[in-house]
N, C-alpha and C positions, 0 to 999 in steps of 0.2 A: 772640473770640478762642478757637478750641475745643484744649485742648491732645492732646500725639500720643501715643496710642490705646496701648496695651500685649495684647498677640495672645503667646499663650496653647493650645499644644496637646499633647490630654492622645490619643496612640498608642497599638496592638501590630491584637494577633489578637482575636475574638470571642469573650464570658464574658469578656473580665479588667475589666468592669465600668465599664470607658470614659465610656463615655459617662454612668454615674450618678453616676462624677467630677464631669465637666463642672458637672452637673446643683449638684449638692452647691461648688467650688469661684462659681457666678455666684450661687443666691443670696451669697454670703461676700459678695462684694461686691454686689449690689446692700444688703444688709441695712449695710452701708458710708453710700447712699446712692447707689455708682457704677449709671453703664449699662454695660449689659451687652448684649452679644449673644453668643445659643450655639449653634452645631451641630453636627450631628455628620454620619456621613456611616460606610456599614460594606455589605461584601462580603451580598452575599444568602443565608449559609451565615450561617445561628445560630451555630456555635463552631471556629475556625482561621481563618475570611476577617478577611481585615482588616480594624481598625473605629479609623474618628480620631472626636473632637472635640471645638471651638476652641471655646473664647471670649474672647470681641475685649470690655477692656474699660477706657473710660476715664471726666475727669469727667464728656464731655457727650456728646453722641448719640457710639456712634464713624459713620466719619467714612465705615466702609466697615463691612456686619453681618459679612463671613466673613472668614478669616486671609488675611494676604495676607505679611508682612514679620514669620514668629515672632521674639518675645522670649525663650521659652523651650517647651519638647518634649522630650514623655517622651513617653519607645520601650518598654515591656514586652515588643516580639518584634521579629523581625528582621525580617518578611514585613511593618513598614512603614514601614523606612529609606530606601525608596527615597524613599515619597510626598514629604518632608518637601523634600527636597532644598534643591533651587531656593527654597524658600524662605525658610530662616535667620540672620537680621542676627548680620554680623559680631560682633557684642559681646552676643550668645543664651548661656542657659545651657540645655544639650542630658542630658539623662539617662539616663539604655539600663542596663537588666537587664541581670544579669553575668553570666546564667546564659545566657538566650535571646538576645540578642542577642550578636554575635558581633563584625557589621563594624560598629562607628561608623563613622554615620558624620565625614569630617575636617574642618576649614577652623577657619578663623578665630574664633571663637566657640568657649565652651567645653566640653567633652562631658566625662563623671562618669558611670563605670559604677559602678553599688552592688546590693547582691544584695536588688532589692525581692519579686523572689518567694521566696525560700529565703524571706530574712521571713518574709514568712508561708506557709509552711510551718512554719517551724517555732512558730507562733502553733500550728497544726491548720486553715493553712484557706488554705493560696493563693488562693481567692480575693481572697481582702486586701489582697492585691499593688498593687489598686491606689490604698487608700485608704493603707498606708507609702507610696507613690509619692507619692502626690499630699500629704501631711504633711515629704515630703525636700524640695519645688520652691516646699512653702509653703517652711518652715522657709531653707530655701537662696535660696531668689528674692527677704526680705524682704518677700510682697506684701500677711498681712496682720501684723491684733495680733492678737498671739499671744491661746487661747483664743477668735477668732470661726471656726474650723475646728471648735476639740472638739463647739461652742454645736452648731455646722448637722447636723455628726453625728452629734451626742443625738437635736436631732429630726427628723433620715429615720433612722436606720438599723432596722430590725424592734428589738424588744422580744425578743426573745432570739439576734437578733446582732452585737445593744451592745458588753456589753464587747471580744467578740472586733473588730466595727470602735475600741473607744479604745483598745485590747493595739496595734492595725495602726494606731492615728493617733503611740502611745505606740514602738513600738519608727525610723517613719519621724526621727519629730525627733534623734531616738541617730543612729538615718545619718548625719543632718545635720550634728550635732554632731562627730565624728567625723570626715569629709570637710575642716569646716571646721580642727577640729585637724588632719591631717596635710596638711594646704593651706599648713598657717601654716606 
């Protein structure tokens, strides 16, 4: 008997590192011994077009390797909002960037607007907003054991950007802790 699979989408515009984030997330689940399918789609422009990366994870082989009913959604740009509208489960967690997503989706799901891009910019490089958002998602969604995401980032990040990526992880975890405290 197969267990229900978990479906996660990271979406935004090209150049935001969403595919890399999905690969990191998939590797985290693989290191846990989980079964994972990772897919991606992006418009033919290298920067600015719609980009999304999906991770489908299960303890068993996923029933279907593509996302059809999202449990978790991260949106880093307004251009990506509509692409997932009909796929969000009622009990899903939707994280959106407070700066670039001015009209988030509304529904029974929980939407949280956080300053992913602003935090990355404060760290010195807007391009790590994907890692800030990923760390926040992992923390708020309670998706992975503590330390596993950092372990994979340490293995995957280019040496010259390692400290920046570790700072982005810490910023994402801090955003999640603040959000939890505010929600109580």
